N, CA and C atoms of all chains as a GROMACS GRO file, in nm:
protein
  651
    1MET      N    1  11.343  10.359  15.691
    1MET     CA    2  11.300  10.328  15.860
    1MET      C    3  11.137  10.337  15.882
    2SER      N    4  11.139  10.239  15.941
    2SER     CA    5  10.991  10.243  15.982
    2SER      C    6  10.933  10.327  16.047
    3ALA      N    7  10.817  10.392  16.070
    3ALA     CA    8  10.727  10.443  16.171
    3ALA      C    9  10.721  10.457  16.299
    4SER      N   10  10.774  10.268  16.358
    4SER     CA   11  10.764  10.248  16.485
    4SER      C   12  10.942  10.232  16.555
    5ARG      N   13  11.002  10.200  16.437
    5ARG     CA   14  11.173  10.232  16.491
    5ARG      C   15  11.207  10.366  16.481
    6LYS      N   16  11.104  10.458  16.431
    6LYS     CA   17  11.131  10.592  16.446
    6LYS      C   18  11.128  10.692  16.560
    7SER      N   19  10.961  10.560  16.634
    7SER     CA   20  10.942  10.601  16.758
    7SER      C   21  10.990  10.562  16.840
    8VAL      N   22  11.079  10.473  16.853
    8VAL     CA   23  11.164  10.382  16.961
    8VAL      C   24  11.310  10.501  16.985
    9GLN      N   25  11.355  10.510  16.830
    9GLN     CA   26  11.464  10.601  16.878
    9GLN      C   27  11.416  10.740  16.929
   10LEU      N   28  11.300  10.794  16.892
   10LEU     CA   29  11.281  10.950  16.935
   10LEU      C   30  11.255  10.919  17.068
   11THR      N   31  11.207  10.805  17.164
   11THR     CA   32  11.218  10.770  17.268
   11THR      C   33  11.322  10.771  17.351
   12LEU      N   34  11.440  10.707  17.270
   12LEU     CA   35  11.601  10.653  17.350
   12LEU      C   36  11.631  10.779  17.329
   13LEU      N   37  11.582  10.903  17.268
   13LEU     CA   38  11.647  11.050  17.246
   13LEU      C   39  11.591  11.143  17.367
   14LEU      N   40  11.449  11.108  17.381
   14LEU     CA   41  11.426  11.167  17.497
   14LEU      C   42  11.444  11.111  17.654
   15THR      N   43  11.475  11.009  17.648
   15THR     CA   44  11.556  10.927  17.757
   15THR      C   45  11.652  11.002  17.789
   16ASP      N   46  11.771  11.026  17.676
   16ASP     CA   47  11.890  11.068  17.697
   16ASP      C   48  11.901  11.177  17.737
   17PHE      N   49  11.817  11.281  17.684
   17PHE     CA   50  11.774  11.402  17.747
   17PHE      C   51  11.756  11.419  17.877
   18ILE      N   52  11.660  11.304  17.936
   18ILE     CA   53  11.625  11.357  18.051
   18ILE      C   54  11.693  11.258  18.175
   19ILE      N   55  11.824  11.172  18.121
   19ILE     CA   56  11.942  11.160  18.185
   19ILE      C   57  12.029  11.268  18.226
   20LEU      N   58  12.019  11.356  18.109
   20LEU     CA   59  12.128  11.446  18.138
   20LEU      C   60  12.047  11.571  18.208
   21ALA      N   61  11.911  11.580  18.189
   21ALA     CA   62  11.843  11.693  18.292
   21ALA      C   63  11.843  11.659  18.424
   22VAL      N   64  11.829  11.505  18.497
   22VAL     CA   65  11.828  11.446  18.592
   22VAL      C   66  11.990  11.467  18.643
   23ALA      N   67  12.107  11.438  18.550
   23ALA     CA   68  12.194  11.468  18.615
   23ALA      C   69  12.241  11.629  18.682
   24ALA      N   70  12.180  11.706  18.553
   24ALA     CA   71  12.200  11.887  18.597
   24ALA      C   72  12.138  11.910  18.714
   25ALA      N   73  12.001  11.864  18.727
   25ALA     CA   74  11.922  11.901  18.854
   25ALA      C   75  11.999  11.840  18.995
   26ALA      N   76  12.049  11.721  18.959
   26ALA     CA   77  12.153  11.656  19.064
   26ALA      C   78  12.237  11.723  19.126
   27VAL      N   79  12.296  11.797  19.029
   27VAL     CA   80  12.410  11.921  19.049
   27VAL      C   81  12.349  12.040  19.114
   28GLY      N   82  12.247  12.063  19.062
   28GLY     CA   83  12.214  12.198  19.090
   28GLY      C   84  12.084  12.216  19.213
   29LEU      N   85  12.022  12.085  19.227
   29LEU     CA   86  11.932  12.094  19.331
   29LEU      C   87  11.930  12.194  19.454
   30PRO      N   88  12.074  12.240  19.481
   30PRO     CA   89  12.036  12.285  19.630
   30PRO      C   90  12.062  12.466  19.604
   31TRP      N   91  12.048  12.472  19.449
   31TRP     CA   92  12.032  12.638  19.389
   31TRP      C   93  11.882  12.596  19.379
   32LEU      N   94  11.833  12.499  19.312
   32LEU     CA   95  11.721  12.477  19.273
   32LEU      C   96  11.616  12.489  19.349
   33THR      N   97  11.674  12.432  19.479
   33THR     CA   98  11.530  12.465  19.598
   33THR      C   99  11.526  12.596  19.689
   34GLU      N  100  11.655  12.676  19.635
   34GLU     CA  101  11.712  12.805  19.751
   34GLU      C  102  11.603  12.899  19.628
   35TRP      N  103  11.586  12.859  19.524
   35TRP     CA  104  11.510  12.919  19.425
   35TRP      C  105  11.372  12.949  19.453
   36TYR      N  106  11.328  12.807  19.473
   36TYR     CA  107  11.211  12.751  19.510
   36TYR      C  108  11.131  12.805  19.623
   37ILE      N  109  11.202  12.823  19.742
   37ILE     CA  110  11.206  12.839  19.902
   37ILE      C  111  11.144  12.994  19.903
   38THR      N  112  11.272  13.078  19.812
   38THR     CA  113  11.274  13.226  19.819
   38THR      C  114  11.136  13.240  19.736
   39SER      N  115  11.100  13.208  19.599
   39SER     CA  116  11.053  13.278  19.519
   39SER      C  117  10.882  13.205  19.546
   40MET      N  118  10.894  13.115  19.612
   40MET     CA  119  10.751  13.059  19.654
   40MET      C  120  10.704  13.096  19.810
   41LYS      N  121  10.758  13.142  19.883
   41LYS     CA  122  10.760  13.201  19.986
   41LYS      C  123  10.766  13.093  20.077
   42ARG      N  124  10.804  12.985  20.105
   42ARG     CA  125  10.839  12.896  20.206
   42ARG      C  126  10.864  12.831  20.327
   43PRO      N  127  10.848  12.792  20.389
   43PRO     CA  128  10.963  12.798  20.536
   43PRO      C  129  11.095  12.750  20.493
   44GLU      N  130  11.160  12.791  20.562
   44GLU     CA  131  11.311  12.736  20.542
   44GLU      C  132  11.317  12.646  20.581
   45ASP      N  133  11.299  12.556  20.710
   45ASP     CA  134  11.305  12.434  20.718
   45ASP      C  135  11.235  12.315  20.610
   46LEU      N  136  11.180  12.370  20.498
   46LEU     CA  137  11.131  12.287  20.419
   46LEU      C  138  11.217  12.235  20.310
   47ARG      N  139  11.340  12.317  20.316
   47ARG     CA  140  11.480  12.341  20.234
   47ARG      C  141  11.532  12.160  20.250
   48THR      N  142  11.558  12.157  20.389
   48THR     CA  143  11.606  11.983  20.407
   48THR      C  144  11.543  11.856  20.413
   49VAL      N  145  11.418  11.923  20.410
   49VAL     CA  146  11.284  11.757  20.364
   49VAL      C  147  11.303  11.768  20.183
   50ILE      N  148  11.315  11.868  20.102
   50ILE     CA  149  11.291  11.871  19.981
   50ILE      C  150  11.439  11.808  19.889
   51LEU      N  151  11.556  11.856  19.995
   51LEU     CA  152  11.710  11.792  19.948
   51LEU      C  153  11.690  11.679  19.938
   52THR      N  154  11.705  11.591  20.091
   52THR     CA  155  11.664  11.459  20.156
   52THR      C  156  11.579  11.374  20.072
   53VAL      N  157  11.484  11.450  20.047
   53VAL     CA  158  11.410  11.337  19.943
   53VAL      C  159  11.442  11.339  19.826
   54CYS      N  160  11.469  11.433  19.747
   54CYS     CA  161  11.524  11.460  19.620
   54CYS      C  162  11.653  11.325  19.614
   55TYR      N  163  11.745  11.400  19.659
   55TYR     CA  164  11.875  11.263  19.657
   55TYR      C  165  11.851  11.182  19.710
   56ALA      N  166  11.703  11.141  19.764
   56ALA     CA  167  11.699  10.996  19.841
   56ALA      C  168  11.656  10.906  19.685
   57CYS      N  169  11.594  11.005  19.642
   57CYS     CA  170  11.492  10.961  19.507
   57CYS      C  171  11.596  10.942  19.389
   58LEU      N  172  11.716  11.032  19.385
   58LEU     CA  173  11.804  11.011  19.285
   58LEU      C  174  11.865  10.862  19.249
   59PRO      N  175  11.905  10.798  19.302
   59PRO     CA  176  11.972  10.674  19.253
   59PRO      C  177  11.873  10.554  19.185
   60ALA      N  178  11.756  10.581  19.246
   60ALA     CA  179  11.656  10.476  19.208
   60ALA      C  180  11.601  10.559  19.049
   61ALA      N  181  11.620  10.703  19.044
   61ALA     CA  182  11.580  10.747  18.900
   61ALA      C  183  11.696  10.732  18.837
   62ALA      N  184  11.822  10.738  18.848
   62ALA     CA  185  11.926  10.686  18.731
   62ALA      C  186  11.900  10.543  18.727
   63ALA      N  187  11.903  10.456  18.844
   63ALA     CA  188  11.866  10.340  18.798
   63ALA      C  189  11.766  10.294  18.718
   64ALA      N  190  11.645  10.364  18.676
   64ALA     CA  191  11.538  10.327  18.635
   64ALA      C  192  11.594  10.380  18.478
   65LEU      N  193  11.638  10.482  18.460
   65LEU     CA  194  11.669  10.550  18.335
   65LEU      C  195  11.748  10.455  18.255
   66TYR      N  196  11.830  10.407  18.336
   66TYR     CA  197  11.938  10.303  18.259
   66TYR      C  198  11.892  10.183  18.222
   67SER      N  199  11.787  10.103  18.297
   67SER     CA  200  11.665  10.001  18.280
   67SER      C  201  11.629  10.049  18.164
   68LEU      N  202  11.545  10.156  18.127
   68LEU     CA  203  11.460  10.266  18.033
   68LEU      C  204  11.562  10.224  17.874
   69ARG      N  205  11.664  10.282  17.896
   69ARG     CA  206  11.757  10.286  17.819
   69ARG      C  207  11.787  10.167  17.721
   70ARG      N  208  11.817  10.060  17.843
   70ARG     CA  209  11.871   9.935  17.806
   70ARG      C  210  11.754   9.833  17.715
   71LEU      N  211  11.630   9.876  17.779
   71LEU     CA  212  11.486   9.832  17.733
   71LEU      C  213  11.478   9.872  17.592
   72LEU      N  214  11.508  10.006  17.558
   72LEU     CA  215  11.489  10.076  17.441
   72LEU      C  216  11.585  10.022  17.339
   73LYS      N  217  11.689   9.995  17.379
   73LYS     CA  218  11.796   9.929  17.288
   73LYS      C  219  11.790   9.794  17.256
   74ASN      N  220  11.707   9.738  17.348
   74ASN     CA  221  11.651   9.582  17.310
   74ASN      C  222  11.590   9.595  17.198
   75ILE      N  223  11.481   9.650  17.220
   75ILE     CA  224  11.362   9.682  17.120
   75ILE      C  225  11.420   9.727  16.998
   76ILE      N  226  11.539   9.830  16.983
   76ILE     CA  227  11.574   9.859  16.870
   76ILE      C  228  11.653   9.772  16.797
   77LYS      N  229  11.729   9.652  16.894
   77LYS     CA  230  11.773   9.538  16.820
   77LYS      C  231  11.697   9.473  16.763
   78GLY      N  232  11.542   9.445  16.778
   78GLY     CA  233  11.471   9.398  16.728
   78GLY      C  234  11.454   9.283  16.832
   79GLU      N  235  11.499   9.313  16.978
   79GLU     CA  236  11.461   9.166  17.064
   79GLU      C  237  11.398   9.243  17.156
   80THR      N  238  11.234   9.230  17.119
   80THR     CA  239  11.128   9.281  17.257
   80THR      C  240  11.060   9.196  17.337
   81PHE      N  241  11.008   9.070  17.258
   81PHE     CA  242  11.033   8.986  17.366
   81PHE      C  243  11.134   8.882  17.380
   82VAL      N  244  11.206   8.946  17.475
   82VAL     CA  245  11.288   8.853  17.536
   82VAL      C  246  11.323   8.890  17.726
   83LYS      N  247  11.351   8.775  17.780
   83LYS     CA  248  11.366   8.776  17.935
   83LYS      C  249  11.424   8.904  17.992
   84SER      N  250  11.533   8.937  17.929
   84SER     CA  251  11.584   9.048  17.979
   84SER      C  252  11.471   9.208  17.975
   85ASN      N  253  11.400   9.247  17.895
   85ASN     CA  254  11.305   9.290  17.880
   85ASN      C  255  11.203   9.327  18.012
   86VAL      N  256  11.189   9.160  18.006
   86VAL     CA  257  11.074   9.125  18.142
   86VAL      C  258  11.178   9.160  18.273
   87ARG      N  259  11.282   9.139  18.301
   87ARG     CA  260  11.390   9.201  18.353
   87ARG      C  261  11.374   9.348  18.368
   88HIS      N  262  11.412   9.418  18.271
   88HIS     CA  263  11.416   9.554  18.286
   88HIS      C  264  11.275   9.640  18.338
   89LEU      N  265  11.174   9.566  18.313
   89LEU     CA  266  11.042   9.604  18.340
   89LEU      C  267  11.013   9.568  18.514
   90ARG      N  268  11.055   9.458  18.521
   90ARG     CA  269  11.046   9.430  18.698
   90ARG      C  270  11.118   9.560  18.774
   91LEU      N  271  11.264   9.545  18.732
   91LEU     CA  272  11.321   9.670  18.795
   91LEU      C  273  11.282   9.802  18.823
   92LEU      N  274  11.232   9.825  18.679
   92LEU     CA  275  11.148  10.014  18.643
   92LEU      C  276  11.034   9.998  18.782
   93SER      N  277  11.008   9.852  18.748
   93SER     CA  278  10.845   9.884  18.876
   93SER      C  279  10.903   9.877  18.994
   94TRP      N  280  11.005   9.843  19.055
   94TRP     CA  281  11.064   9.850  19.148
   94TRP      C  282  11.131   9.969  19.199
   95TYR      N  283  11.225  10.033  19.124
   95TYR     CA  284  11.232  10.178  19.108
   95TYR      C  285  11.120  10.280  19.135
   96CYS      N  286  11.006  10.252  19.107
   96CYS     CA  287  10.875  10.316  19.086
   96CYS      C  288  10.827  10.331  19.259
   97ALA      N  289  10.837  10.188  19.302
   97ALA     CA  290  10.801  10.158  19.421
   97ALA      C  291  10.892  10.225  19.527
   98ALA      N  292  11.029  10.243  19.531
   98ALA     CA  293  11.111  10.285  19.583
   98ALA      C  294  11.084  10.455  19.599
   99VAL      N  295  11.054  10.499  19.476
   99VAL     CA  296  11.044  10.649  19.467
   99VAL      C  297  10.893  10.704  19.551
  100SER      N  298  10.808  10.601  19.541
  100SER     CA  299  10.670  10.610  19.532
  100SER      C  300  10.679  10.583  19.729
  101LEU      N  301  10.730  10.530  19.798
  101LEU     CA  302  10.732  10.486  19.955
  101LEU      C  303  10.837  10.632  20.015
  102ILE      N  304  10.944  10.642  19.920
  102ILE     CA  305  11.016  10.756  20.009
  102ILE      C  306  10.907  10.881  19.988
  103THR      N  307  10.846  10.933  19.870
  103THR     CA  308  10.782  11.067  19.867
  103THR      C  309  10.659  11.065  19.965
  104LEU      N  310  10.590  10.921  20.003
  104LEU     CA  311  10.449  10.934  20.053
  104LEU      C  312  10.509  10.922  20.211
  105ALA      N  313  10.604  10.880  20.249
  105ALA     CA  314  10.701  10.909  20.338
  105ALA      C  315  10.720  11.052  20.413
  106ALA      N  316  10.781  11.136  20.241
  106ALA     CA  317  10.765  11.253  20.287
  106ALA      C  318  10.672  11.355  20.296
  107GLY      N  319  10.599  11.271  20.234
  107GLY     CA  320  10.433  11.375  20.211
  107GLY      C  321  10.412  11.420  20.374
  108TYR      N  322  10.402  11.341  20.491
  108TYR     CA  323  10.410  11.394  20.602
  108TYR      C  324  10.440  11.542  20.627
  109PHE      N  325  10.564  11.567  20.592
  109PHE     CA  326  10.628  11.698  20.609
  109PHE      C  327  10.612  11.793  20.465
  110TYR      N  328  10.563  11.747  20.394
  110TYR     CA  329  10.516  11.834  20.270
  110TYR      C  330  10.407  11.767  20.189
  111LEU      N  331  10.308  11.824  20.188
  111LEU     CA  332  10.200  11.744  20.119
  111LEU      C  333  10.199  11.715  19.984
  112PRO      N  334  10.236  11.817  19.886
  112PRO     CA  335  10.255  11.762  19.731
  112PRO      C  336  10.317  11.648  19.731
  113PHE      N  337  10.406  11.614  19.828
  113PHE     CA  338  10.489  11.504  19.803
  113PHE      C  339  10.414  11.378  19.771
  114TYR      N  340  10.269  11.393  19.807
  114TYR     CA  341  10.147  11.262  19.832
  114TYR      C  342  10.143  11.233  19.691
  115ILE      N  343  10.122  11.355  19.606
  115ILE     CA  344  10.076  11.343  19.480
  115ILE      C  345  10.219  11.295  19.352
  116ILE      N  346  10.311  11.317  19.390
  116ILE     CA  347  10.403  11.218  19.342
  116ILE      C  348  10.424  11.063  19.433
  117GLY      N  349  10.428  11.063  19.488
  117GLY     CA  350  10.387  10.907  19.571
  117GLY      C  351  10.311  10.836  19.504
  118THR      N  352  10.176  10.868  19.515
  118THR     CA  353  10.061  10.839  19.434
  118THR      C  354  10.065  10.806  19.311
  119ALA      N  355  10.142  10.922  19.219
  119ALA     CA  356  10.201  10.886  19.082
  119ALA      C  357  10.264  10.787  19.062
  120ALA      N  358  10.374  10.736  19.133
  120ALA     CA  359  10.511  10.678  19.122
  120ALA      C  360  10.433  10.570  19.138
  121GLY      N  361  10.336  10.509  19.253
  121GLY     CA  362  10.261  10.393  19.255
  121GLY      C  363  10.154  10.356  19.132
  122PHE      N  364  10.121  10.435  19.113
  122PHE     CA  365  10.033  10.420  18.970
  122PHE      C  366  10.117  10.349  18.872
  123PHE      N  367  10.239  10.447  18.889
  123PHE     CA  368  10.330  10.400  18.750
  123PHE      C  369  10.391  10.246  18.773
  124MET      N  370  10.438  10.229  18.890
  124MET     CA  371  10.487  10.086  18.949
  124MET      C  372  10.351   9.983  18.926
  125LEU      N  373  10.246   9.996  18.945
  125LEU     CA  374  10.101   9.930  18.893
  125LEU      C  375  10.102   9.884  18.743
  126ILE      N  376  10.144   9.991  18.692
  126ILE     CA  377  10.133   9.991  18.530
  126ILE      C  378  10.220   9.882  18.466
  127LEU      N  379  10.378   9.944  18.512
  127LEU     CA  380  10.453   9.841  18.472
  127LEU      C  381  10.475   9.704  18.521
  128ARG      N  382  10.442   9.694  18.663
  128ARG     CA  383  10.395   9.550  18.671
  128ARG      C  384  10.292   9.470  18.620
  129VAL      N  385  10.200   9.542  18.535
  129VAL     CA  386  10.104   9.467  18.453
  129VAL      C  387  10.189   9.429  18.334
  130LEU      N  388  10.258   9.536  18.267
  130LEU     CA  389  10.334   9.521  18.143
  130LEU      C  390  10.416   9.415  18.129
  131LYS      N  391  10.485   9.463  18.256
  131LYS     CA  392  10.599   9.293  18.240
  131LYS      C  393  10.523   9.193  18.284
  132ASN      N  394  10.354   9.146  18.288
  132ASN     CA  395  10.332   8.999  18.366
  132ASN      C  396  10.292   8.997  18.180
  133VAL      N  397  10.258   9.061  18.097
  133VAL     CA  398  10.197   9.097  17.983
  133VAL      C  399  10.330   9.012  17.855
  134PHE      N  400  10.437   9.093  17.881
  134PHE     CA  401  10.549   9.061  17.832
  134PHE      C  402  10.602   8.964  17.847
  135ARG      N  403  10.562   8.862  17.982
  135ARG     CA  404  10.594   8.722  18.015
  135ARG      C  405  10.500   8.658  17.912
  136SER      N  406  10.430   8.681  17.910
  136SER     CA  407  10.300   8.597  17.859
  136SER      C  408  10.319   8.588  17.690
  137ALA      N  409  10.330   8.714  17.666
  137ALA     CA  410  10.403   8.724  17.508
  137ALA      C  411  10.526   8.644  17.486
  138ILE      N  412  10.625   8.622  17.566
  138ILE     CA  413  10.762   8.537  17.545
  138ILE      C  414  10.722   8.375  17.539
  139GLU      N  415  10.623   8.370  17.613
  139GLU     CA  416  10.578   8.192  17.635
  139GLU      C  417  10.526   8.165  17.487
  140ILE      N  418  10.390   8.302  17.449
  140ILE     CA  419  10.339   8.247  17.288
  140ILE      C  420  10.441   8.239  17.235
  141LYS      N  421  10.492   8.330  17.208
  141LYS     CA  422  10.632   8.313  17.117
  141LYS      C  423  10.704   8.193  17.063
  142ALA      N  424  10.724   8.150  17.222
  142ALA     CA  425  10.833   8.020  17.194
  142ALA      C  426  10.728   7.887  17.148
  143GLU      N  427  10.576   7.913  17.208
  143GLU     CA  428  10.544   7.817  17.173
  143GLU      C  429  10.492   7.807  16.994
  144ASN      N  430  10.473   7.935  16.975
  144ASN     CA  431  10.460   7.937  16.808
  144ASN      C  432  10.580   7.876  16.740
  145GLU      N  433  10.711   7.935  16.775
  145GLU     CA  434  10.780   7.873  16.718
  145GLU      C  435  10.834   7.788  16.693
  146LEU      N  436  10.757   7.675  16.844
  146LEU     CA  437  10.769   7.545  16.827
  146LEU      C  438  10.703   7.506  16.779
  147THR      N  439  10.614   7.540  16.706
  147THR     CA  440  10.458   7.456  16.647
  147THR      C  441  10.475   7.483  16.516
  148ILE      N  442  10.521   7.325  16.451
  148ILE     CA  443  10.530   7.324  16.330
  148ILE      C  444  10.427   7.272  16.215
  149MET      N  445  10.904   6.494  17.719
  149MET     CA  446  10.747   6.472  17.642
  149MET      C  447  10.672   6.324  17.608
  150ALA      N  448  10.589   6.327  17.651
  150ALA     CA  449  10.515   6.189  17.670
  150ALA      C  450  10.480   6.177  17.483
  151ILE      N  451  10.437   6.258  17.408
  151ILE     CA  452  10.473   6.227  17.274
  151ILE      C  453  10.577   6.238  17.177
  152ILE      N  454  10.599   6.134  17.125
  152ILE     CA  455  10.722   6.107  17.074
  152ILE      C  456  10.699   6.085  16.903
  153VAL      N  457  10.779   6.177  16.893
  153VAL     CA  458  10.780   6.180  16.712
  153VAL      C  459  10.834   6.068  16.638
  154ASN      N  460  10.788   5.918  16.547
  154ASN     CA  461  10.927   5.860  16.546
  154ASN      C  462  10.907   5.886  16.398
  155LEU      N  463  10.965   6.030  16.333
  155LEU     CA  464  10.963   6.007  16.204
  155LEU      C  465  11.109   5.972  16.127
  156ASP      N  466  11.196   5.952  16.182
  156ASP     CA  467  11.330   5.881  16.150
  156ASP      C  468  11.294   5.745  16.092
  157VAL      N  469  11.223   5.690  16.199
  157VAL     CA  470  11.194   5.524  16.142
  157VAL      C  471  11.096   5.510  16.014
  158MET      N  472  10.985   5.602  16.002
  158MET     CA  473  10.898   5.611  15.890
  158MET      C  474  11.018   5.665  15.738
  159MET      N  475  11.074   5.776  15.779
  159MET     CA  476  11.203   5.827  15.671
  159MET      C  477  11.279   5.711  15.618
  160ALA      N  478  11.327   5.664  15.698
  160ALA     CA  479  11.450   5.558  15.690
  160ALA      C  480  11.319   5.447  15.594
  161LYS      N  481  11.204   5.407  15.643
  161LYS     CA  482  11.125   5.298  15.552
  161LYS      C  483  11.118   5.331  15.449
  162ARG      N  484  11.114   5.487  15.414
  162ARG     CA  485  11.035   5.546  15.251
  162ARG      C  486  11.139   5.545  15.206
  163LYS      N  487  11.278   5.547  15.239
  163LYS     CA  488  11.402   5.560  15.207
  163LYS      C  489  11.427   5.736  15.148
  164ILE      N  490  11.363   5.858  15.209
  164ILE     CA  491  11.367   5.986  15.189
  164ILE      C  492  11.432   6.057  15.261
  165SER      N  493  11.531   6.145  15.246
  165SER     CA  494  11.623   6.225  15.310
  165SER      C  495  11.543   6.347  15.360
  166SER      N  496  11.606   6.436  15.470
  166SER     CA  497  11.584   6.532  15.546
  166SER      C  498  11.503   6.606  15.475
  167GLY      N  499  11.607   6.636  15.344
  167GLY     CA  500  11.621   6.779  15.252
  167GLY      C  501  11.495   6.739  15.178
  168GLU      N  502  11.464   6.619  15.093
  168GLU     CA  503  11.377   6.590  15.020
  168GLU      C  504  11.247   6.589  15.070
  169LEU      N  505  11.213   6.544  15.174
  169LEU     CA  506  11.100   6.557  15.284
  169LEU      C  507  11.024   6.695  15.340
  170ALA      N  508  11.160   6.792  15.361
  170ALA     CA  509  11.131   6.964  15.379
  170ALA      C  510  11.053   6.997  15.249
  171GLU      N  511  11.157   6.962  15.168
  171GLU     CA  512  11.068   7.018  15.061
  171GLU      C  513  10.966   6.987  15.008
  172LYS      N  514  10.931   6.858  15.014
  172LYS     CA  515  10.808   6.843  14.961
  172LYS      C  516  10.673   6.848  15.059
  173ILE      N  517  10.730   6.852  15.193
  173ILE     CA  518  10.601   6.914  15.256
  173ILE      C  519  10.594   7.052  15.296
  174GLY      N  520  10.711   7.141  15.255
  174GLY     CA  521  10.688   7.278  15.244
  174GLY      C  522  10.718   7.314  15.378
  175ILE      N  523  10.856   7.286  15.452
  175ILE     CA  524  10.848   7.300  15.578
  175ILE      C  525  11.024   7.324  15.585
  176THR      N  526  11.104   7.381  15.669
  176THR     CA  527  11.251   7.426  15.654
  176THR      C  528  11.310   7.261  15.705
  177GLN      N  529  11.433   7.271  15.676
  177GLN     CA  530  11.514   7.174  15.720
  177GLN      C  531  11.524   7.199  15.860
  178ALA      N  532  11.519   7.338  15.898
  178ALA     CA  533  11.532   7.380  16.060
  178ALA      C  534  11.383   7.297  16.124
  179ASN      N  535  11.283   7.341  16.097
  179ASN     CA  536  11.174   7.325  16.131
  179ASN      C  537  11.158   7.126  16.145
  180LEU      N  538  11.167   7.066  16.008
  180LEU     CA  539  11.204   6.934  16.006
  180LEU      C  540  11.309   6.905  16.100
  181SER      N  541  11.396   6.964  16.122
  181SER     CA  542  11.486   6.869  16.281
  181SER      C  543  11.419   6.896  16.406
  182ILE      N  544  11.420   6.990  16.400
  182ILE     CA  545  11.265   7.014  16.541
  182ILE      C  546  11.219   6.914  16.551
  183LEU      N  547  11.128   6.876  16.476
  183LEU     CA  548  11.025   6.789  16.481
  183LEU      C  549  11.080   6.654  16.492
  184LYS      N  550  11.227   6.599  16.398
  184LYS     CA  551  11.257   6.499  16.450
  184LYS      C  552  11.346   6.463  16.623
  185THR      N  553  11.389   6.621  16.633
  185THR     CA  554  11.464   6.558  16.769
  185THR      C  555  11.365   6.594  16.902
  186ASN      N  556  11.218   6.600  16.888
  186ASN     CA  557  11.116   6.605  16.950
  186ASN      C  558  11.127   6.701  17.048
  187LYS      N  559  11.138   6.808  16.982
  187LYS     CA  560  11.156   6.966  17.046
  187LYS      C  561  11.075   7.058  17.002
  188ALA      N  562  10.944   7.018  16.917
  188ALA     CA  563  10.835   7.039  16.892
  188ALA      C  564  10.738   7.056  17.007
  189ARG      N  565  10.672   7.141  17.030
  189ARG     CA  566  10.566   7.212  17.118
  189ARG      C  567  10.415   7.133  17.084
  190ALA      N  568  10.429   7.160  16.911
  190ALA     CA  569  10.279   7.114  16.897
  190ALA      C  570  10.291   7.082  16.734
  191ILE      N  571  10.214   7.042  16.704
  191ILE     CA  572  10.233   7.014  16.521
  191ILE      C  573  10.080   7.023  16.443
  192ARG      N  574  10.125   7.131  16.359
  192ARG     CA  575   9.966   7.176  16.311
  192ARG      C  576   9.924   7.023  16.212
  193PHE      N  577   9.795   7.031  16.214
  193PHE     CA  578   9.720   6.922  16.100
  193PHE      C  579   9.744   6.923  15.997
  194SER      N  580   9.780   7.044  15.956
  194SER     CA  581   9.814   7.070  15.784
  194SER      C  582   9.967   6.993  15.754
  195THR      N  583  10.063   7.002  15.867
  195THR     CA  584  10.159   6.963  15.806
  195THR      C  585  10.173   6.827  15.894
  196LEU      N  586  10.102   6.757  15.974
  196LEU     CA  587  10.066   6.609  15.993
  196LEU      C  588  10.021   6.575  15.855
  197GLU      N  589   9.887   6.643  15.789
  197GLU     CA  590   9.860   6.572  15.679
  197GLU      C  591   9.959   6.568  15.561
  198SER      N  592  10.011   6.682  15.545
  198SER     CA  593  10.140   6.650  15.435
  198SER      C  594  10.226   6.547  15.425
  199ILE      N  595  10.279   6.558  15.583
  199ILE     CA  596  10.384   6.427  15.585
  199ILE      C  597  10.320   6.266  15.572
  200CYS      N  598  10.218   6.269  15.641
  200CYS     CA  599  10.134   6.113  15.592
  200CYS      C  600  10.094   6.098  15.451
  201ARG      N  601  10.055   6.240  15.373
  201ARG     CA  602  10.100   6.217  15.246
  201ARG      C  603  10.228   6.195  15.150
  202VAL      N  604  10.299   6.234  15.201
  202VAL     CA  605  10.439   6.166  15.120
  202VAL      C  606  10.483   6.062  15.196
  203LEU      N  607  10.475   6.036  15.322
  203LEU     CA  608  10.526   5.939  15.346
  203LEU      C  609  10.435   5.749  15.332
  204ASP      N  610  10.336   5.826  15.301
  204ASP     CA  611  10.218   5.717  15.263
  204ASP      C  612  10.197   5.648  15.360
  205CYS      N  613  10.176   5.723  15.518
  205CYS     CA  614  10.175   5.645  15.643
  205CYS      C  615  10.019   5.713  15.685
  206GLN      N  616   9.978   5.673  15.824
  206GLN     CA  617   9.881   5.725  15.909
  206GLN      C  618   9.943   5.828  16.006
  207PRO      N  619   9.884   5.911  16.085
  207PRO     CA  620   9.973   6.006  16.167
  207PRO      C  621  10.027   5.881  16.324
  208GLY      N  622   9.888   5.760  16.340
  208GLY     CA  623   9.970   5.708  16.474
  208GLY      C  624  10.123   5.605  16.399
  209ASP      N  625  10.173   5.625  16.287
  209ASP     CA  626  10.293   5.571  16.256
  209ASP      C  627  10.411   5.669  16.288
  210ILE      N  628  10.356   5.795  16.307
  210ILE     CA  629  10.465   5.900  16.314
  210ILE      C  630  10.462   5.933  16.466
  211LEU      N  631  10.352   5.922  16.511
  211LEU     CA  632  10.351   5.979  16.655
  211LEU      C  633  10.326   5.836  16.749
  212GLU      N  634  10.384   5.893  16.891
  212GLU     CA  635  10.358   5.760  16.971
  212GLU      C  636  10.359   5.834  17.098
  213TYR      N  637  10.243   5.768  17.201
  213TYR     CA  638  10.236   5.795  17.344
  213TYR      C  639  10.348   5.702  17.424
  214LYS      N  640  10.426   5.808  17.502
  214LYS     CA  641  10.461   5.700  17.615
  214LYS      C  642  10.460   5.786  17.766
  215GLU      N  643  10.414   5.691  17.866
  215GLU     CA  644  10.405   5.762  17.977
  215GLU      C  645  10.532   5.827  18.042
  216GLU      N  646  10.517   5.909  18.107
  216GLU     CA  647  10.658   5.954  18.155
  216GLU      C  648  10.675   5.942  18.268
  217GLU      N  649  10.839   5.888  18.332
  217GLU     CA  650  10.854   5.820  18.436
  217GLU      C  651  10.850   5.901  18.545
   0.00000   0.00000   0.00000
């Protein structure tokens, strides 16, 4: 097995682990929030803000992890520069944009959300660049395949 | 595409099969088929040179420009 294939499979394994972690966090979020508020001595009304923001971001996070998994599966199959990967990267960027917007809006109520919002926005930008790179690579690949 | 590959005509004139031509110019039959069916986006000078050498013709005998409608 080549090193690059091993690396992709390790990433897939990590993605699966994160999917499980997100699922566990989704179930245990009320208790996690409670623990955070009591141990860090935060105001009680912050509980609703954190729960609302996290549950609002959850569908986008789940969809992003699903797209990431599909993307990695395609790479393992040897289908790297294909149109469906461009679609997955585009979707990933939109999910990051959604999380960014939600958390930036929530930053008004709790400042640390601004950090998450900015990071998600930055990821969105990187993914959009990567998507454009993949699109160009597909065109070059087609051109190359049809040059005799 | 405005450039037409008239390889079939030249092959018929020289009475050479696709398999034989592909072997002599060193490309696969699948790639030769792409050329013959005008699906190719580009042709390397080395390929064109081999075709001209094997078929004993000029590039103009194989490639033709037709204005697109």
